[in-house]
N, C-alpha and C positions, 0 to 999 in steps of 0.2 A: 632837516633844517632847525636852527633854535628856537626860530620862531612859532614852525608848530605846534598845534593845543595837542594833547596828548588824553585832555579829558572834557569829549566830547558833548556836546548838549544832549544830556538825558530825553529833551521834551521833543528831540528833533528826532527822535526814533518809532516807529510803530509802537513796542513795547512803554512806552516812554508817554504817549500819549495815552494809552490802554488802564497806566495804573493810575494816572491822575482822573482820567474819567473811571476805573473804579473806588477812589480815597474819595473824591466827591461826590458818589454817588450815596455810598455811606454815610458819610456829615448829611444828605437829604432824608435818609431815612432817619435817624434821628431825628434832627430839625425837624421833616416835615408830623410827627408824632407829636409834638404837643400841641398842633394847632388840629390834627387833622379830624378830631371828635369833639368840635365844637358843636358844628352844627345838627351830630348826631343825638346831641345831648337828649331832646326833647323823648326822642325813642325809645331811646335808654330808658329812661325815667319810666313809658310806658311802659314797656318791659317786661323790668327787671323790679318794678315795684322801689326805687327810687323816694328818697323824701328831697326835698328843695335843697337844703343843708346838707346832705350828705352826697349830694350827686357832686357836688363842686370835688371833689377827691378823685372823680373820675379823671381832671383833667391834674386834679392839684398832686394825685400819689407820684403820677410821673417825674413830675418837678422836682419831687421832693429827696427822691434816689436819686433821679438824676444830679441834681446839686450837690447833695450832702454824699456821694461818692466820686465824685469826681476829682477830686484831687488824688486818693485814691489809686483810682485807674490809673490818670500819667503817670505816677511816681511806679505804678506796680508794673507800665512798659515799657520805662527806663531800665527796670532791675534784673523783670522779670522776662522780656523778649516783650515786644512791641506786637510782631504778629501772633506769639500767641495768648498777651491780654486778648488782641482785635478778633481772634477767632473764637476766644471762649464768650466776649461779651455780644460778639452777632448770633451765635447760636443761643445765648441766654433771650436773646430779645426776638428768637424765632421762636420758641418755643413758649413765649408767656404770650405774643402776639396771639399763639394758637390757643390759648389754655382763654386767655380775654374774652376770645373769636367763640367759644363753644361754652362760654357761663352763663349760667342757669340761678345764678341771683347779682345780691348788687356786692355783698362781698370775695367773692369769687375775681371778677370783673379787679375790681379796686386792686386786690393781691395781683393782680396778672400789668394792673398798669407800675407796679412797684416795682415787680421785679421785670421788666420793661424796660422801669428810668437805671435799677442799676446795666443792665445789659447797657443802653445806650452810653452810663456814663466811663466804663468799659471804653467803648468803641470809638467816642472820638475823637477822647485827646491823641489815642492812638498813629488816627488817621492821620488828625493835621498830624505830631512829629514825625511822622514819614513823611508825609508832604515837608516839612522845609527840610529834612533830611536829604531828603534821595532830587530833588528840586532846589540847590545851592546859587543857583549863580543866575546875574541881575536877568539875563535874559527870560530866564525858563522860572526863574521866582517869580516874580512881576506875573507873568501867565497864569501860574499857579497860583497866585494866592487870590490871583482873577475871577480866578471860576469860583475859586471856595467861598470868597467874599458875595460870589453874584449870588450861589447856592442857600449861603446866609440866609440873604435875605431875604429870598426867590420861597425857598420854603413855607415860611407862615402863610404868606399869599395865595402858595398852588395847596397847602392844606385844607384849607378853609375850602376853595374850588372844588377837589377833590373831596371832600368830607362830602360835599353839596350832590355830587354826582351819585354817589355811592348810596347815602342813606335812600338820597329818591330812586337807585335802580335796585341790586341784590339788598340792598339790607344796609341797617347802621354795621351789623357783624363783622361787614366787609370791607371797614375800616381797619381792621384790627388784621382781617384774613389773606391780605394782598402784601403782608410784611411776606410769612415763612416763604414763599417761593422767589422774593425777591434776595430777602436773605441766604436760601441754599445756592443763588446764584454768585452770591458775591464772596461766600465764604471758599469756594469753588476759583474764583479770581483771583483771591486775598494766598489761597496754598498754590497758585501756578506762580505769580507777579512779585509778593514783596519777599528779600528777608526777614531772617527773624529777628533785627529790630533790638539785641542788647545789646551791653556792654562785655563782652569775652571777661575784659581783663579785672574785671570785677567784681568782688567779689564778697561785699561789706555785707554782713549783718540787717537782719528789716527793722525796722522802725515802729514795735509790736506798742509801746506806751503810744507817740505820735499818730499811729493809725485812729488808733482807739479813740483822740481825745481831737481832733478835729476831722473825724468822722458824727462822729457826738455834735458836738457843735453847728456842723453845717444841718446836720436831718436837722436839729433841735432850731436853729437860725429860721431853714423853708419854713420850718412847721411854723414857730411861732408868726412867720410874714401871710402863710397861708387864712392860720385864723381868724389877724386882725381884723378883715373886712365881718366877721357872723362878732364877734366877741368885743370886740371893740377897742382901740388903742388903751386904754386907761382902763380897763383892765385887769385885773390878780392877773389868771391864768396866762393874759400876754405878756405881762412885764415880768412875768417871772419866768417864762423860757428865755426872751432874749436877753435878760438879766446870765444865769445860768450859761445862754450860749455865747455868753461875753467873757466869761468867768470859763470855763473850756476851751477857746480858742483864744486868750489869754495864756491858761495854761500849755496851751500845747505851745504857743509861740518861745516860752521857756524852758519848753524840754525841748525845742531845736536848738537853741541856744547850745547846751548841754550833755545831747548828746553827740557821739561821734560817728553814728550815722545814719543821720534827720531824714523822716519822710521825704521833709521841704526844708534842702539848702537852705537857708536863709542869703547867701552872696545872692545868690540867683537878680535877686532885687537890688543891688550895682551893678546888674545891666544898667545903662542909662535908658530911663525915659519907658523900662519895663513898667512902674506902678502904674506912669501917669497914662497907661495905652488900654492896662484894665479895669483902672477907672474907670475911664473916658466909655469906655466897653458898658462897663456897668450903667453910667448916667442914660447912654445912647438907648440902651433897652429898657430900663425902666421906664422913657418916655415912648418910646413906641411900639412898644409891645403889647401893651394893653391897648391899643388902638385898636386891633383886628376885635377885640374880646366888645368894646364901648360899637364899633360901625355894624357889627354883624345883629347884639341886641337894635338900633334903629331901626335898619335895610328894616329887622324881620319884624319888631314891636311898635315899631311907630310906621313908616310907610308902610307893611308888612307883604314885603316879598317873598319870596318861598322860597325852601335852602337854596337851591339848582338858583334861583337869581340873587341869593346873594350870594354864594361862589362865586357864579360869573362871575358881578363887581366888582372881583380883585383881578381878573384876569390881566387888565391894564397895565394896574400897579405891579404884578408877574415880570410883564415885559419890560417894564420900564426901570425898574430895576435891574434886571441881566443887560440892558443898555447900561446903564450907569453901570454899573460894575466893570464890566468890556472897556467902556475910558478908560473911566479912573484908574485901571491897571497898565493904560497903556502910558498915561502924565506921570506915571507913579517915579518914570527915570528922571523923567524933565525937576517935578517942579519936587518929590517928597512928600511923604504924608502926611507931615503936618498943616499944610495949607489944604490937604481932598481934607483931609479928618475936620477945621475947622470951617469952608465953609459948607460943606455937604451938612454939617449941624445947625446952619444958619441959612439953610433953605430946606432939609427937610423940618425945621421947626417953624415957619413959614408955613407949607405945606398941614404942620398941624395946626397952626391959627388959621388955618384956610376952612378946616373940617369944624372945627370948633366953633362955627358961626352954621350951621344948618340948621333950616329951619325945621321945624315941625311934616310945614307939608312943600319937604324938598322934593324936587327931582335927581334923578342921576347926572344927568350931562350938563348941569347945570349949580347943584352944588355937593357930588361928592367926588366926582371925576377930576376936578381941575384938582385940588386936594391929595387924590391918591397918583396924581402924576408931579408932585412936587416932591408931597414923602418920599415917590416913590427916586426921583432922580439924588435925593439929600443924600438918603440913607444909601441908596447903594453905592455911594462914594464910602460912607465912614466905616462900612462894614469890609472890604477894600483895607482901606488903610489901617484901620485899627488893626485888622491882625499882620498886617506887615511891620507896623508898626514894635507890636506886640513879642515878633518872633525875631526881631531884628539884632543879629549883634548872642544871640544866645547860643552857651554852647550844644555838640550835639547831642553830648550824654545827656544834657538835661531839657532835652524838644519835649519829649513827654509831657515834662512838670508844665513847662510854660504853654504847653498845647491849657493842659489841665482849668490854669492858672486865667487864661481868660476865659476860655468856655464854662467855668464857675462862677466868677466875675458876669458871663449873662444870665447862667438860671437863675443868680439871685439878686440881678438888677430886674428883671421879667416878674419873679415871685416881689419885689421889694413897690414894680411900681404897680401893678396888678394889686397888691393892697393897700399901697396909697390911695390909688386914685380908685379906686372903688368908694374905699372911704367916703374921700370926698363927692362923688359922683351921687353916692343912697342917704349922707345927709343934704347935698339938697335937691334932693329927691322928692325924702320924708318930711323936708320944711315946706314944702311947696303942698304936701299932700296934706298936711295938717293947716292949710289954707284955703282947701277946695281946690285947687286947681285941679282944669283936665289931668288927665293920668299920661296922655302923649305929652300936651308941655312938661309937666315935672320931670318926666323920664328924660329927653330932649333937652333940659336946662342941668340936671346933672350929666348928662352927659358935656356937651358945652364945656362943666366948668374942670371934670376932670382929661378932657384931651387938648384946656388951653394948662393943664398942668403937665399937661405930660413935653406939649409943647418946651415949655422952661427946662425941665429936663435933658431933655436934648442939646437947648442952645447952654445950659453950663457944661456942655458935652465939647463943643468948641470953644469955650475957657480952661479947661482941664488940658486942652490937645494941645496947648500955648507949653506944658511940658514935657511931653512929647514928644521924640527923639526926629529929627526930618529925616529918616530911610529913606532909600532910595531902592531897598531891596537887595542893596549887594555889598552887604559885611561880611567880611570874611568870618568862619566861622573851622574851627579844627577837623580834624581829618576825622570820619567816623564810619566804623564796621562795615554798617548794614552802607553806607553812602560806597563805600568801598564797591562790597558785596553787589548791589543791585549795578552799577557800571560797569560790572564783570556779566552781568548777566543779558545786558542790555546787550542788543544787536545793532553797534554800529553802522553797519552798511545799507540797514532797514531804510 
């Protein structure tokens, strides 16, 4: 019959479901490693003899290379083959996790975290671009991006919880030792399920100068943001690093306009609403990711919670994000992405404002739980809708680049937010210390300022969202080799 559909739903097959689970598991592994070491930091410092100043690099080292190499990882997947890049990144992630877990000194651990970040920068864009090309149909895309968005929101909270369990159980080294066996299973699944993911019709030369410029610029930008809270925003070193990063990135834009085979074809920004969606992601992460840092300090240093109890406090947030993401993915087809981003950002900002009022003698049920649940409802919707909007209408041969841009926005946003909010909290706390205020009161007041500023960032997400495309996840995309190959491999009878 003429109306018979010849391209059945991939997600309706067993292979499609397993493929989605594998891609989201890869994302979860990358996202969770940005937060799982948080609660382990005191034990790491004691065991390896870190100074207070150098301890931050256990967290920041991962963030530095994760954000710095993200664009390179995304474009490399488009040009060299997404499966090839995904396998290389996952293998590097596994080996560096093992080295970090075995580390006997601080330098080895920081080096391992830097390598982990590079592996994640190769893995994540490849996984997201596979998702957007293998699940391009309306219903499939709603579900796939809904699950992905839920995973993105879930991982930060789950990382704090699992970090607490592992640190109080077998020890801090297991926050790294858990990665290699999981990565090994994922590598087997990738080899069995995923096509090559390379455009075989393209044999363009690689943009070496553009690669050097954008990677150097991104690394220097994230490094400056990480260093700013310690050295001060007005210090000569931070100002110099920010200016140098700006010069490198400006030179990169000029190079991309002139080279025949750019690493980042600037034409991608002609995709309607893509730049606004990436900016919304940056602002949402700038305002929300630091929440885990400040609330963890509040619970442990002010309320006296143990690592395990602190981690368990985030469990309701995990559930709320998962439920919100699931509902939002079903609403996409009805209302589109723009209303979901705006509504979710307003609700999420409201939750952060509730948390910005926690008292020194606070209790979990009355002071933390309500704000955490409101945040989870709002941000679960934001993550799903922004991911959909940032991939709407992107040609299949640039899916890796679009994924890299979105995730680079996330990493830069997280670094920027943590740097700004830490500076605000520290300034307030130090001012109160100078007036001989009680330490708990000084700390809590600093957290108030930081969380309230975070709420402003998230609220700004709603304003930027007015410029995003109101996608319902059904924009047609050019047929791609990986999509055709994936559908051939998918047994439609299952």
